[in-house]
C-alpha positions as a Markdown table, in Angstrom:
| # | Residue | x | y | z |
|---|---|---|---|---|
| 1 | Met | 212.2 | 3.0 | -72.4 |
| 2 | Asn | 212.2 | 6.7 | -73.4 |
| 3 | Thr | 214.7 | 9.2 | -72.3 |
| 4 | Ile | 213.6 | 11.8 | -69.8 |
| 5 | His | 215.1 | 15.3 | -69.8 |
| 6 | Ile | 214.4 | 17.7 | -66.8 |
| 7 | Ser | 215.3 | 21.4 | -67.2 |
| 8 | Tyr | 214.2 | 24.9 | -66.1 |
| 9 | Asp | 213.8 | 26.2 | -69.7 |
| 10 | Leu | 212.7 | 23.8 | -72.4 |
| 11 | Leu | 213.7 | 26.1 | -75.3 |
| 12 | Glu | 217.3 | 26.2 | -73.9 |
| 13 | Asp | 217.6 | 22.4 | -73.7 |
| 14 | Asp | 220.1 | 21.2 | -76.4 |
| 15 | His | 218.6 | 17.7 | -76.2 |
| 16 | Leu | 215.3 | 19.0 | -77.6 |
| 17 | Leu | 216.9 | 20.4 | -80.7 |
| 18 | Lys | 219.0 | 17.3 | -81.2 |
| 19 | Val | 215.9 | 15.1 | -81.1 |
| 20 | Leu | 213.9 | 17.4 | -83.4 |
| 21 | Arg | 216.7 | 17.5 | -86.0 |
| 22 | Gln | 216.5 | 13.7 | -86.3 |
| 23 | His | 213.2 | 14.1 | -88.1 |
| 24 | Ser | 212.8 | 15.3 | -91.7 |
| 25 | Gly | 209.0 | 15.2 | -92.0 |
| 26 | His | 206.2 | 17.3 | -90.6 |
| 27 | Phe | 206.0 | 18.6 | -87.0 |
| 28 | Val | 202.7 | 19.1 | -85.2 |
| 29 | Leu | 202.2 | 20.7 | -81.8 |
| 30 | Leu | 199.2 | 19.2 | -80.0 |
| 31 | Ser | 197.9 | 21.0 | -76.9 |
| 32 | Asp | 194.7 | 22.1 | -75.2 |
| 33 | Gln | 193.6 | 25.6 | -75.6 |
| 34 | Lys | 194.8 | 26.8 | -72.2 |
| 35 | Val | 198.3 | 25.4 | -72.7 |
| 36 | Ala | 198.4 | 26.8 | -76.2 |
| 37 | Ser | 197.6 | 30.3 | -74.9 |
| 38 | Leu | 200.6 | 30.1 | -72.6 |
| 39 | Tyr | 203.3 | 28.2 | -74.6 |
| 40 | Ala | 202.3 | 27.7 | -78.2 |
| 41 | Glu | 203.5 | 31.0 | -79.6 |
| 42 | Pro | 207.1 | 30.9 | -78.1 |
| 43 | Phe | 207.4 | 27.2 | -79.1 |
| 44 | Leu | 206.3 | 27.8 | -82.7 |
| 45 | Ala | 208.6 | 30.9 | -82.9 |
| 46 | Phe | 211.4 | 28.7 | -81.7 |
| 47 | Met | 210.7 | 26.1 | -84.3 |
| 48 | Asp | 210.5 | 28.7 | -87.1 |
| 49 | Ala | 213.9 | 30.2 | -85.9 |
| 50 | Glu | 215.4 | 26.7 | -86.2 |
| 51 | Glu | 213.9 | 26.2 | -89.7 |
| 52 | Leu | 211.6 | 23.5 | -88.4 |
| 53 | Pro | 208.2 | 24.7 | -89.3 |
| 54 | Cys | 205.5 | 23.4 | -87.1 |
| 55 | Glu | 201.7 | 23.4 | -87.2 |
| 56 | Ser | 199.5 | 23.7 | -84.1 |
| 57 | Val | 196.4 | 21.6 | -83.4 |
| 58 | Thr | 194.4 | 22.4 | -80.2 |
| 59 | Phe | 191.3 | 21.1 | -78.5 |
| 60 | Ser | 189.3 | 21.9 | -75.4 |
| 61 | Gly | 191.0 | 20.8 | -72.2 |
| 62 | Gly | 189.8 | 18.7 | -69.3 |
| 63 | Glu | 189.0 | 15.1 | -68.6 |
| 64 | Lys | 185.7 | 15.4 | -70.5 |
| 65 | Ser | 187.6 | 15.9 | -73.7 |
| 66 | Lys | 189.5 | 12.7 | -73.3 |
| 67 | Asn | 187.2 | 10.7 | -75.5 |
| 68 | Arg | 186.9 | 9.0 | -78.9 |
| 69 | Arg | 185.2 | 11.9 | -80.6 |
| 70 | Val | 188.1 | 14.4 | -79.8 |
| 71 | Lys | 190.7 | 11.8 | -80.8 |
| 72 | Glu | 188.9 | 11.4 | -84.2 |
| 73 | Glu | 188.8 | 15.3 | -84.6 |
| 74 | Ile | 192.6 | 15.5 | -84.0 |
| 75 | Glu | 193.2 | 12.7 | -86.5 |
| 76 | Asp | 190.9 | 14.4 | -89.1 |
| 77 | Ala | 192.9 | 17.6 | -88.6 |
| 78 | Leu | 196.1 | 15.8 | -89.5 |
| 79 | Phe | 194.5 | 14.1 | -92.5 |
| 80 | Glu | 193.2 | 17.4 | -93.8 |
| 81 | Lys | 196.8 | 18.7 | -93.7 |
| 82 | Lys | 197.8 | 15.6 | -95.7 |
| 83 | Tyr | 200.3 | 14.5 | -93.0 |
| 84 | Gly | 201.7 | 11.0 | -93.3 |
| 85 | Arg | 203.8 | 8.6 | -91.3 |
| 86 | Asp | 206.8 | 10.9 | -91.3 |
| 87 | Thr | 205.0 | 13.3 | -88.9 |
| 88 | Leu | 206.4 | 13.9 | -85.5 |
| 89 | Leu | 203.6 | 14.7 | -83.0 |
| 90 | Ile | 204.6 | 16.9 | -80.0 |
| 91 | Ala | 202.1 | 16.5 | -77.2 |
| 92 | Met | 202.4 | 19.5 | -74.8 |
| 93 | Gly | 200.1 | 19.6 | -71.9 |
| 94 | Gly | 198.8 | 17.8 | -68.9 |
| 95 | Gly | 197.9 | 14.1 | -68.6 |
| 96 | Val | 194.8 | 14.5 | -70.9 |
| 97 | Val | 196.9 | 15.9 | -73.7 |
| 98 | Thr | 199.7 | 13.3 | -73.4 |
| 99 | Asp | 197.3 | 10.4 | -73.0 |
| 100 | Ile | 195.2 | 11.4 | -76.0 |
| 101 | Gly | 198.2 | 12.6 | -78.0 |
| 102 | Gly | 200.0 | 9.3 | -77.4 |
| 103 | Phe | 196.9 | 7.4 | -78.5 |
| 104 | Val | 196.6 | 9.4 | -81.7 |
| 105 | Ala | 200.3 | 8.7 | -82.4 |
| 106 | Ala | 199.8 | 5.0 | -81.7 |
| 107 | Thr | 197.1 | 4.6 | -84.3 |
| 108 | Tyr | 197.5 | 7.4 | -86.9 |
| 109 | Cys | 198.7 | 5.9 | -90.1 |
| 110 | Arg | 199.3 | 2.8 | -88.0 |
| 111 | Gly | 201.8 | 4.6 | -85.8 |
| 112 | Ile | 203.8 | 7.7 | -85.8 |
| 113 | Pro | 206.6 | 9.0 | -83.4 |
| 114 | Tyr | 205.8 | 11.5 | -80.8 |
| 115 | Leu | 207.4 | 13.6 | -78.0 |
| 116 | Ser | 205.8 | 14.2 | -74.7 |
| 117 | Ile | 206.2 | 17.7 | -73.0 |
| 118 | Pro | 204.1 | 17.4 | -69.8 |
| 119 | Thr | 203.2 | 20.8 | -68.3 |
| 120 | Thr | 201.6 | 19.6 | -65.1 |
| 121 | Leu | 203.0 | 17.9 | -62.0 |
| 122 | Leu | 200.7 | 14.9 | -62.7 |
| 123 | Gly | 202.0 | 14.6 | -66.2 |
| 124 | Met | 205.7 | 14.9 | -65.1 |
| 125 | Val | 205.6 | 12.2 | -62.4 |
| 126 | Asp | 203.0 | 9.9 | -64.0 |
| 127 | Ala | 201.0 | 10.3 | -67.1 |
| 128 | Ser | 203.8 | 11.0 | -69.6 |
| 129 | Ile | 206.0 | 8.1 | -68.5 |
| 130 | Gly | 205.5 | 4.5 | -69.5 |
| 131 | Gly | 203.8 | 4.7 | -72.8 |
| 132 | Lys | 200.2 | 4.2 | -71.6 |
| 133 | Thr | 197.8 | 6.1 | -73.8 |
| 134 | Gly | 194.1 | 6.1 | -74.1 |
| 135 | Val | 190.6 | 7.7 | -73.8 |
| 136 | Asn | 187.7 | 7.3 | -71.4 |
| 137 | Val | 184.3 | 5.8 | -72.4 |
| 138 | Lys | 181.0 | 5.8 | -70.5 |
| 139 | Tyr | 181.9 | 2.5 | -69.0 |
| 140 | Gly | 185.1 | 3.7 | -67.3 |
| 141 | Lys | 188.4 | 5.5 | -67.5 |
| 142 | Asn | 191.2 | 4.6 | -69.9 |
| 143 | Leu | 189.4 | 1.5 | -71.1 |
| 144 | Ile | 190.4 | 2.1 | -74.8 |
| 145 | Gly | 194.0 | 2.8 | -75.6 |
| 146 | Ala | 197.4 | 1.4 | -76.5 |
| 147 | Ile | 200.9 | 1.2 | -75.1 |
| 148 | His | 203.1 | 3.5 | -77.3 |
| 149 | Ser | 206.1 | 5.2 | -75.8 |
| 150 | Pro | 207.3 | 8.7 | -76.8 |
| 151 | Glu | 210.7 | 9.0 | -78.3 |
| 152 | Ala | 211.6 | 11.3 | -75.4 |
| 153 | Ile | 210.0 | 13.3 | -72.6 |
| 154 | Phe | 211.0 | 16.9 | -71.8 |
| 155 | Met | 210.0 | 18.4 | -68.5 |
| 156 | Asp | 210.3 | 22.2 | -67.9 |
| 157 | Leu | 209.9 | 22.8 | -64.2 |
| 158 | Ser | 209.3 | 26.5 | -64.8 |
| 159 | Met | 205.9 | 25.6 | -66.4 |
| 160 | Leu | 204.7 | 24.5 | -63.0 |
| 161 | Ser | 204.7 | 28.2 | -61.9 |
| 162 | Thr | 201.6 | 28.8 | -64.1 |
| 163 | Leu | 199.8 | 25.7 | -62.8 |
| 164 | Pro | 196.5 | 26.3 | -60.9 |
| 165 | Asp | 196.6 | 25.2 | -57.3 |
| 166 | Gln | 194.1 | 22.4 | -57.9 |
| 167 | Glu | 196.2 | 20.9 | -60.6 |
| 168 | Met | 199.3 | 21.1 | -58.5 |
| 169 | Leu | 197.4 | 19.4 | -55.7 |
| 170 | Ser | 196.3 | 16.7 | -58.2 |
| 171 | Gly | 199.8 | 15.8 | -59.1 |
| 172 | Ser | 200.8 | 15.7 | -55.4 |
| 173 | Ala | 198.5 | 12.7 | -55.0 |
| 174 | Glu | 200.7 | 10.7 | -57.4 |
| 175 | Val | 203.8 | 11.9 | -55.6 |
| 176 | Ile | 202.4 | 10.5 | -52.3 |
| 177 | Lys | 201.6 | 7.3 | -54.1 |
| 178 | Tyr | 205.3 | 6.7 | -55.1 |
| 179 | Gly | 206.2 | 7.2 | -51.4 |
| 180 | Leu | 203.6 | 4.7 | -50.3 |
| 181 | Ile | 204.5 | 1.9 | -52.9 |
| 182 | Ala | 208.2 | 2.3 | -53.3 |
| 183 | Asp | 210.1 | 4.9 | -51.2 |
| 184 | Lys | 208.7 | 6.1 | -47.9 |
| 185 | Ala | 211.5 | 8.8 | -47.8 |
| 186 | Ile | 209.3 | 10.7 | -50.3 |
| 187 | Leu | 206.6 | 10.8 | -47.6 |
| 188 | Ser | 209.1 | 12.2 | -45.1 |
| 189 | Met | 210.4 | 14.8 | -47.6 |
| 190 | Leu | 206.8 | 16.1 | -48.2 |
| 191 | Arg | 205.9 | 16.1 | -44.6 |
| 192 | Glu | 209.0 | 18.1 | -43.6 |
| 193 | Asn | 208.7 | 20.5 | -46.5 |
| 194 | Leu | 205.0 | 21.1 | -46.8 |
| 195 | Thr | 205.4 | 24.9 | -47.1 |
| 196 | Pro | 208.2 | 24.9 | -49.7 |
| 197 | Trp | 206.3 | 22.2 | -51.6 |
| 198 | Lys | 203.1 | 24.3 | -51.7 |
| 199 | Gln | 205.2 | 27.4 | -52.7 |
| 200 | Arg | 206.7 | 25.4 | -55.6 |
| 201 | Asp | 210.3 | 25.6 | -54.6 |
| 202 | Leu | 212.1 | 24.6 | -57.8 |
| 203 | Asp | 215.0 | 22.7 | -56.1 |
| 204 | Leu | 212.5 | 20.7 | -54.1 |
| 205 | Leu | 210.4 | 20.1 | -57.2 |
| 206 | Lys | 213.4 | 18.9 | -59.2 |
| 207 | Lys | 214.4 | 16.5 | -56.4 |
| 208 | Val | 210.9 | 15.0 | -56.1 |
| 209 | Val | 210.1 | 14.9 | -59.8 |
| 210 | Lys | 213.4 | 13.2 | -60.6 |
| 211 | Glu | 212.8 | 10.5 | -57.9 |
| 212 | Cys | 209.3 | 9.8 | -58.9 |
| 213 | Ala | 210.3 | 9.6 | -62.6 |
| 214 | Arg | 213.2 | 7.2 | -61.6 |
| 215 | Ile | 210.7 | 4.9 | -59.8 |
| 216 | Lys | 208.2 | 4.8 | -62.5 |
| 217 | Lys | 210.9 | 4.3 | -65.2 |
| 218 | Lys | 212.4 | 1.4 | -63.3 |
| 219 | Val | 209.0 | -0.3 | -62.7 |
| 220 | Val | 208.0 | 0.2 | -66.4 |
| 221 | Asn | 211.3 | -1.2 | -67.6 |
| 222 | His | 210.6 | -4.4 | -65.6 |
| 223 | Asp | 207.0 | -4.7 | -66.9 |
| 224 | Leu | 206.1 | -2.7 | -69.9 |
| 225 | Lys | 202.8 | -4.5 | -70.6 |
| 226 | Glu | 201.6 | -4.4 | -67.1 |
| 227 | Ser | 201.4 | -8.2 | -66.4 |
| 228 | Gly | 203.0 | -8.0 | -62.9 |
| 229 | Glu | 205.0 | -5.4 | -61.1 |
| 230 | Arg | 203.8 | -2.4 | -63.1 |
| 231 | Arg | 200.4 | -2.9 | -61.4 |
| 232 | Ile | 201.8 | -1.4 | -58.2 |
| 233 | Leu | 201.4 | 2.0 | -59.9 |
| 234 | Asn | 197.7 | 1.5 | -59.7 |
| 235 | Phe | 197.6 | 1.8 | -55.9 |
| 236 | Gly | 194.6 | 3.9 | -55.0 |
| 237 | His | 193.3 | 3.8 | -58.6 |
| 238 | Thr | 190.7 | 1.0 | -58.3 |
| 239 | Ile | 188.7 | 3.1 | -55.9 |
| 240 | Gly | 189.9 | 6.4 | -57.5 |
| 241 | His | 188.9 | 5.6 | -61.1 |
| 242 | Ala | 185.4 | 4.4 | -59.9 |
| 243 | Ile | 185.0 | 7.7 | -58.0 |
| 244 | Glu | 186.0 | 9.7 | -61.1 |
| 245 | Ala | 183.4 | 7.8 | -63.3 |
| 246 | Leu | 180.6 | 8.2 | -60.7 |
| 247 | Glu | 181.3 | 11.9 | -60.2 |
| 248 | Glu | 181.3 | 12.3 | -64.0 |
| 249 | Tyr | 184.9 | 13.6 | -64.1 |
| 250 | Ser | 184.0 | 16.7 | -62.1 |
| 251 | Phe | 186.8 | 15.8 | -59.7 |
| 252 | Ser | 190.5 | 16.2 | -60.5 |
| 253 | His | 192.3 | 12.9 | -61.0 |
| 254 | Gly | 194.4 | 13.5 | -57.9 |
| 255 | Glu | 191.4 | 14.3 | -55.6 |
| 256 | Ala | 189.9 | 11.0 | -56.5 |
| 257 | Ile | 193.1 | 9.1 | -56.2 |
| 258 | Ala | 193.8 | 10.7 | -52.7 |
| 259 | Ile | 190.5 | 9.2 | -51.5 |
| 260 | Gly | 191.3 | 6.0 | -53.2 |
| 261 | Met | 194.7 | 5.7 | -51.5 |
| 262 | Val | 193.1 | 6.3 | -48.1 |
| 263 | Val | 190.4 | 3.7 | -48.6 |
| 264 | Glu | 192.8 | 1.1 | -50.1 |
| 265 | Gly | 195.2 | 1.9 | -47.2 |
| 266 | Leu | 192.3 | 1.1 | -44.9 |
| 267 | Ile | 191.8 | -2.2 | -46.7 |
| 268 | Ala | 195.4 | -3.1 | -46.2 |
| 269 | Met | 195.1 | -2.3 | -42.5 |
| 270 | Lys | 192.0 | -4.4 | -42.2 |
| 271 | Met | 193.9 | -7.3 | -43.9 |
| 272 | Gly | 196.8 | -7.0 | -41.4 |
| 273 | Gln | 199.2 | -5.7 | -44.0 |
| 274 | Leu | 199.5 | -2.1 | -42.7 |
| 275 | Asp | 200.0 | -1.0 | -39.1 |
| 276 | Glu | 197.3 | 1.3 | -37.7 |
| 277 | Lys | 200.0 | 4.0 | -37.2 |
| 278 | Asp | 201.1 | 3.8 | -40.8 |
| 279 | Phe | 197.5 | 4.1 | -41.9 |
| 280 | Asp | 197.0 | 7.2 | -39.7 |
| 281 | Asp | 200.2 | 8.7 | -41.1 |
| 282 | Leu | 198.9 | 8.1 | -44.6 |
| 283 | Tyr | 195.5 | 9.7 | -43.8 |
| 284 | Glu | 197.1 | 12.6 | -42.0 |
| 285 | Leu | 199.5 | 13.4 | -44.9 |
| 286 | Val | 196.7 | 13.4 | -47.4 |
| 287 | Gln | 194.8 | 15.9 | -45.2 |
| 288 | Leu | 197.9 | 18.1 | -44.6 |
| 289 | Met | 198.4 | 18.3 | -48.3 |
| 290 | Gly | 195.0 | 19.9 | -48.6 |
| 291 | Phe | 192.9 | 17.3 | -50.4 |
| 292 | Pro | 189.1 | 18.0 | -49.8 |
| 293 | Leu | 188.2 | 14.3 | -49.3 |
| 294 | Thr | 184.5 | 15.0 | -50.1 |
| 295 | Leu | 182.1 | 13.1 | -52.3 |
| 296 | Ser | 178.6 | 13.7 | -53.7 |
| 297 | Ser | 175.6 | 11.6 | -53.0 |
| 298 | Arg | 176.2 | 10.0 | -56.4 |
| 299 | Val | 178.8 | 7.8 | -54.7 |
| 300 | Thr | 177.3 | 4.8 | -52.9 |
| 301 | Thr | 178.7 | 1.4 | -51.9 |
| 302 | Glu | 176.5 | -0.3 | -54.5 |
| 303 | Lys | 177.5 | 2.0 | -57.4 |
| 304 | Met | 181.1 | 1.7 | -56.4 |
| 305 | Met | 181.0 | -2.1 | -56.6 |
| 306 | Glu | 179.2 | -2.0 | -60.0 |
| 307 | Thr | 181.7 | 0.5 | -61.5 |
| 308 | Met | 184.8 | -1.4 | -60.1 |
| 309 | Gln | 183.7 | -4.6 | -61.9 |
| 310 | Leu | 185.1 | -3.0 | -65.1 |
| 311 | Asp | 188.5 | -2.3 | -63.5 |
| 312 | Lys | 191.3 | -3.6 | -65.8 |
| 313 | Lys | 193.1 | -5.3 | -62.9 |
| 314 | Gly | 190.1 | -7.6 | -62.2 |
| 315 | Glu | 190.2 | -11.3 | -63.1 |
| 316 | Lys | 187.3 | -13.7 | -63.6 |
| 317 | Gly | 184.9 | -11.1 | -62.4 |
| 318 | Glu | 186.9 | -10.6 | -59.2 |
| 319 | Ile | 187.9 | -7.0 | -58.2 |
| 320 | Arg | 191.5 | -6.8 | -57.2 |
| 321 | Phe | 193.5 | -4.2 | -55.4 |
| 322 | Val | 197.1 | -3.1 | -54.9 |
| 323 | Ile | 197.7 | -3.8 | -51.2 |
| 324 | Leu | 200.4 | -2.0 | -49.2 |
| 325 | His | 202.7 | -4.2 | -47.1 |
| 326 | Gly | 203.9 | -1.4 | -44.8 |
| 327 | Leu | 204.8 | 2.0 | -46.1 |
| 328 | Gly | 207.0 | 1.9 | -49.2 |
| 329 | His | 206.2 | -1.7 | -50.1 |
| 330 | Val | 203.5 | -3.6 | -51.8 |
| 331 | Asn | 202.1 | -7.2 | -51.3 |
| 332 | Ser | 203.2 | -9.2 | -54.4 |
| 333 | Tyr | 200.4 | -11.8 | -54.2 |
| 334 | Lys | 201.9 | -14.6 | -56.3 |
| 335 | Gly | 203.8 | -12.1 | -58.4 |
| 336 | Ala | 200.6 | -10.5 | -59.7 |
| 337 | Tyr | 200.7 | -7.5 | -57.3 |
| 338 | Cys | 196.9 | -7.4 | -57.4 |
| 339 | Thr | 195.1 | -9.0 | -54.4 |
| 340 | Pro | 191.5 | -10.2 | -54.2 |
| 341 | Val | 189.7 | -8.8 | -51.1 |
| 342 | Asp | 187.0 | -10.4 | -49.0 |
| 343 | Gln | 183.6 | -9.0 | -49.9 |
| 344 | Asn | 182.7 | -8.3 | -46.3 |
| 345 | Leu | 185.9 | -6.4 | -45.7 |
| 346 | Leu | 185.5 | -4.4 | -48.9 |
| 347 | Asp | 181.9 | -3.5 | -47.9 |
| 348 | Glu | 183.2 | -2.3 | -44.6 |
| 349 | Ala | 185.9 | -0.1 | -46.3 |
| 350 | Leu | 183.4 | 1.4 | -48.8 |
| 351 | Gly | 180.9 | 2.0 | -46.0 |
| 352 | Trp | 183.6 | 3.9 | -44.1 |
| 353 | Met | 184.4 | 6.0 | -47.2 |
| 354 | Val | 180.7 | 6.8 | -47.8 |
| 355 | Ala | 180.2 | 7.7 | -44.1 |
| 356 | Glu | 183.4 | 9.8 | -44.0 |
| 357 | Cys | 183.4 | 11.5 | -47.3 |
| 358 | Val | 179.8 | 11.9 | -48.7 |
| 359 | Lys | 178.5 | 15.3 | -47.9 |
């Protein structure tokens, strides 16, 4: 599993230079246009000063750019520069950049090394860790991809100061997820420090990011290929990914996952796996954090069922969910960590979501 370095200034991190100097080939910085406008110039100047010349490749940001066409354009840009397997790709950006950058690295010249430099909270606590890479297609999210881990991950917490509020909120959904599936102390920490969290207190951020990264790294080390325990990281994502697809990715990932966690928490409660008070606490924290919890009329029970049929956790045409077993724990269900749900119960939960959230 890749090494994770957390700092307050990436370019002052000696570990970065050490990793870079291990490579004698080409360097390519991949980022979206927004991240490039903020960080590309100082990073490229740093590389030049260290006599490690680096080219920059950019693309339009956002979930809608996470597709096969953009991946192909990035690969063509590398081929036009005549870069080969000795190339080190440096993916700097949010989850879209690290996902598509990792996928490019997994397949370009049958595989090249890469570094991940997440610039968003979502990227730091989730997307950059674990080697999952991929793109979206019209049939659903992340359905084409590969598992290809970066050589190292570098997190510069100061980058979160430039993050738009919506993106900070999006990452907060994944933080809540870790508390729900593995360590309910995270939930207490957020609840007791809502104001410092929203103000982006660096010490609090470091503590939370470090704990979330520890949890994900531990889970991934146990199950790299996602055949069992790693599936717990998908709590809230069966519902959430379907919402993202139906809303045509106009939602942030975290906004969709927040609703997904509430609905999947409701399913756990209806199955007798989660106390009503624990469900109420979950729902309240999501609201206190500021998630809008609203959906358009595109989202219906019938369309949700149709979209969830393509979820990667499903087996034999059966939709499966990560089911909480109290706060901080997950139902193992025969070691698969994905549980089939009675259709009537699922219809009830989706009906509640539509009635509660569709405006």
